[in-house]
N, C-alpha and C positions, 0 to 999 in steps of 0.2 A: 554817238547817235546810232540808234538801233536801226538795222537795215531790214526793210520790208520789201519783199519781191512779190509782184502780182502777176499771175499767169492768166492771160486773156484780157483783151483790150476792148470789150464791148461795154454795155450799160453797167454791168456789175463791176468790172475791173476798173473802168475809168472813174466811177464814183468812189470806189475804195481808195484809189490813188489820191483823189482830192482830200478825202478825210485823213488819210495817212500823212499827207503833206501838212495839213492843218495841225496835226498832232505831233509835228516835228520829227517824223521818221525820215531816214535816208531811203527814198522811194525809187524803185526801178520796176518798170512794167515790161513784160515780154509776151508777144503774141506770135504764134507760129504762122498765122495767116496774115491778112491785110487788115489794118485798123481803119474802120470807116471814118469819114470826114468829121462828123460832129465830135466824136471821141478823140480823134487826133488833135483837133482844135483845143479841146478841154485840156489835154495833156501839155500842149505847147504853151498855152496861155498861163498855165500854172508852173511852168518850168520843171516839168516832170520828165526825167529821162526814160526813154522807151526804145524798144527794138521791135521790128516786125519781120515776118517771113522766116523766123528761126527762133530757137531757144539756145542762147549761148551759156553753156554750163558754168563757165568761170564767173559769169555775172549773176548767176542764179544760186549756185551752191554755196555762196558766202552769206546767204540770208540768215537772219535770226529766226524769221518766221515767213511763211509763204501763204498768200491768199489765192486760192484757185477758183477760176470760173467754174460754175456747175456743169458746163458743157464738156469740160475736159475729163475723160475717164480716170478713175483711180489707178488704172494699170498703164497709163501713158508712160513712155520711157523717162521723161523728165520727172514725173511724180515718183516713179520707182527709184530714181537716182537720189531724190530728196529723202525718201524713206531710209535708204541705205546710210545716209549721213545723219539720220535722226533729227532732221529739220521738220518742225511742226508744219502741217498743211491744214489750213482752216478755210471756212467759207466767208464770203462777204458779210453774211448775217452775224456770224460769230464775232467778226472783227468790229462791225458797226455797233453791235449790242453793248460792247464795253464802254461806249461813249454816249449811250442813250439812256436818259432818265425816264422817258415816257412809259406809260402802260402799254403793254404789247398784247394784241389779240392775234393769235397765230392759227392759220387754217391749213390743214393738209388733208389728203385723201386721194384715191385714184381718180375719182370723177367728181365734178361739181365745185372744185376748189375756186376757180376764177369767178364763177357766178356768185358763190357764197361770199367770197372776199369782197367783191364789188357791192353786193347787197348790204353787207354789214357796214362797209364804208359809207354807203349812201344813207343808211339808217342813222349812223352817228353824225354825219354832216347835217342831216335834217334835225337832229337833236341839238344842233348848235355847238358841238364839241370841236375842238381844234385838233383835227385828225389827219394823219398822212396815210397814203396807200403805197405799199412797196412789196418787195420780195420778188416773186415770180411774175409780177404785174406792175405796171406803172413805172415811175422813176426809181432809180437806184436808192435803196435804203441808206447806204453809206453816204451818198451825195446829199440826201435830205438831212441826215444827222449833222453833216458838215455845214449845210447852208440854210436850213430852216429850223424852226423851233416848234415842234408839235407836242401836245400833251398825251396823245394816243397814236399808236400805229396799228393799222390792220395789215398783216403780212401774210401773203400766200407763200407757202413753203413746199417746194418739191422734195422728193426723196434725195435728190442729188445735193440740194442745199443742206438738208438735215444731216447728210453723211459727214459734213465738215463742221458740225456744231457740237460743242463740248460743254462749255460753261453757260452758254446763252440760256436765259430763263424767261419764258412767256408768263403772263398773268392769267390769260384765258387761252385755252387750247380747244380748237374744234377739229375732231377727226371724223370726217364724213363717212368714209367707207374704205375698204381695201379689197382690190381684185387684182389678179395677175397683170402686171404692167412693167415695162422696162426690164424684163427678166434677163435680157441680153447684158445688162450692166450688173446683174446680181447672180452670176454663174448659173442662170436658169433655175435658181432655187427660190421658191416662193417665200420661205421663212426668212431668207436674207433680206428680201424686200419688206416683209412685215416688220422685221427688227429695225430697219431703216426708218419706216414711218413712225414707229413708237419712240424713236429718239426725241421726238417733239415733247414727250412727257417726262424726260429723264431728270429734269431739275425742278419739277413742280413741288410746291409744299402745301400745307393744309389751308393756307389762305387763298390758294389759286383754284381755278375751276377747270374741269375737264368735261367737255361736251362731246358726246359720241353717239353713234347709231347702235342701239341695242338690237336692231333687226339684222345687223351685219355679222354673219357667222364667223368670218375670219377675224374681225375685230374682237368679238366676244371670246373666241377660242384663245386668243393671245392674252386678253385681259385676265382670264382665269389663272394664268401662269405667273403674273407679276403683281406686285403690291404698289399702289399709288396712294400718296398722302392727300392728294387734291380732293376737292368737293366733286363728287361724281354726278353728272347731269345727263342722263340718257334721253334720246328722243326715239320715238317708235310709232309706226303706223299699225302695229299689231296688238300692242297691249298698253294699258294705262300705267303711268309711272307717277310716283308721289312728288318727285322733283325732276323737272325736265320738260319734255313736250310729248303730246300724244294726240290721237284723233278721238272725237266724241260727237256722235250725231251730226256728222258733216262739218264739224268745227275743228280747227286746230287750237289746242289748248296748250299754254306754256305756263309753268309755275317755277318760281325761284324764291326760296324762303317765304316771305308773306305775299309776294307779288303774284297776281293771277291775270293772265291775258287770254282772250279767246277771239277768234275771227272765223267766219265761214271760209272753207277752203276754196269754194267757188269764186271768191272775191280776190284771191291771191293773183298778182299780175303774172306770175310764172306758172305755166300749166305743166302737167305731167307729174307722175308719182315721185320722181327723183327731185323735182323742184319743191315738193311739199317738205321733203327732208331738209333741203337747203333753207327754206323759209323758217322751219322749226329752229335750226341752229342759229339763225339770225335773231329770231324772237328771244331766245334764251339769253343770247349775248346782250341784247338791248336791256333785258330785265336786270342782269348782273350790274350793268353800268347805270342803273336808275333812270333809264329813258322812259318817258311817259307812255302809257298804252296808246294814246291817240297818235303819237309820233311813230310808234312801232307799226300800228295798223296802216297809217297813211303810207309809210315806206314800203310795206309788203304789198300794197295794192297799186302803187304807182311806179315801182322800179321797172326800168325798160329792158333789162337783160343785157347780154354781153355779145359783142361782135364775134362771129364764127361759132356760136353755140346755139344750135337750133334757131338760127336767124332767118326769118322769112325774107327772101330777096325781092321777088316779083311774082305776079301771076301773068303768064303769057298765054293768051288764047285759052284760058281756063286751066292751064297747067301751073301748079304752084311749085316754085323752086326754093328749096331750103338749104342754107349753108350751115353745116355742122362740122366744119373743117377741124375744129378743136377736138373732135372725137378721135383720139390717136390710139385708142385701145379697144378691145372687143367689148368690154363692159359698157363703155361709153356709147358705142354703136348700138348695143342692146337697148339702152334707154331711149335712144333716138327712134329706133324701129318700133319699140313698144308704144311710143306716143303717136305713131302715124295712124290717122283715121281712114285715109284713102289708099287705093292701090298705089304702090310705090315702085319707081325705077330707082334703084340704089346704086350710087357711085361709090366704089370702095377700092382700097388698095394703097400701096406705097411701100415703105420700108417695114418689113415684118419684124416684130419684137418678140418672137416666140409665141405667136398667137395660136389659140385653140378655138376654132370657129364652131365647135359642136353645140355650144350653148345657144347659138343664134339660129340653129336649123329650123326649129318649130316656128319661130317668128317670121323667118324668111319664107317658109312654106305658106304661111297665112297671109303675109302682107306684100311680098315682093313679086312684081310681074316680070322684071328683067334686071340683070346686073350689068353695070358698066365698070370694068376694071380700069383703074387709073394708077398705073404703076409699071415699073420696069419688069419685075418678076411676079406674075400673077398665079403661078402654079398652085399654091396652097388654096387660094380662093376658088379657083376653077374646080379643083379636086373636091373641095368641101361641098360645093353647091350644084355641081353639074347634074345630079340626079333629082334636084329639087326645083331648079329654075330652068325653064326651057330655053331662055335667051341669055347668053353671056357673051359680052363683046369686050375686046381689049382695046384700050386707047393710051396715048402717050402725052396728051396735053389736056388742060382744062377745057379749052375751046372745042376740041374734038369730042370730049366726054359729054359736054353740054349739048352739042349738036346731035349726037347719037341718041341721047336720052330724050331730047325734044321730039325726034322722029318717032320714037317708040311710044311716047306718052299720049294718052287720050285726054280730052277735057275732063276736069274734076279729079285728075290723078296728080300725084306728087313726084317730083324729082328731088331726091335727097342725097346730098353729098355728106356722107358720114363714114370716113375712110377706114376706121379701126386700125390704122397704121400710121407710123411717122411719115413725114413728107419729104425726107431728104434725098430721095432718088430722083425726083423731078422738080422739086421746089426748094426755095431757101428755108422755109419753115411753114408751119400750119397757117400763119397769117397770109403769107404769099399765096399759098394754095387757095385759101378762101377768097382772097381779093381777085385772083385770076378767074375763079369760078363765077364770082359776081359780075365781073367785067364781061365774061362770055355770055352770061344770061342777058345782060342789058343790050348786048349786040345782036341778039336773035331777031 
């Protein structure tokens, strides 16, 4: 019996354990922290051995292979110990892909992944396809492979998941954009992060499709250095393309082989320049999978968006509160600020990931009335904007940040939570941050 050890007992790890058990592995799961109740119950009900609060090397270093949670860094002591013994360390996606016959639509990028993944899933559901949603969103991919039978999967893939992928092969790849993010995990070298993102293309062949933004400089700079066999389908808001998507006279046009789709950009349900790109990627994907134009159009005009991504929470006495907690990097916050129409009180801060705020300065000067820092160490933010914004206040809770912002805002102005940072200094994750923000707004 082949021994499979799983590091991390969250959604990804518990799902992998269920699939491994089904495939007759000798399964052991180890979590250095505490395993939350729903996952503990899953493991116990399936008679899967596990430990928590520690990594016992004697129970881990005898594995034939190890599946690592994407949250565990590649330089963690236990991972280094596995490397020294030449024990393969892979991701849940790599493992589950071995047992999955479905067609796989895989989405990555620094910004817009979750929105685009959910939009494509919504579009394919509307087309009546038997489709699962997984990866960095929804239920564990491995758990679905073990317990459900889908013909298609729409998978959101982070760079951390891609780092543990070797043989996994998508059928359709969407690469939305690349901007500096998670550089603390990539030796503060942008090229390392770019290489990680492009791992999504490593096994594509000539039958597969690669959908990418030809307006994105970093993407195009790397594409010039490599050769891909896949069908190349660019999308652009700057130039017309023969196959892919572009803008023409206020319309978004998408072409794939003989298929032709067009819809006014004013009718797209998601507003903002970045969301036009997301809608383009979804339209091309629909065409590749032979979805009717009427279904593509209906999906792009009725999709409701994603929680914590430019989500309008409430209007309180004329002040609009927007939750963009998912904006965990500078580029993501740039998109949020760029889409603001009114004077804005900007709530920003958290765990810095090697951020460079210089590209935000002209937008902040134009749109931001005051900055509310929501983080433990706000030095970089204050240093970057102290000569641009007259009012900068430091806070340590969502409730305090919302209260201070409300005091500063006038009617018809906007309070925007778009942190540009990770959340782990004061919150469990970006969802926790977003929900605490929304709760504080409702309590005003």
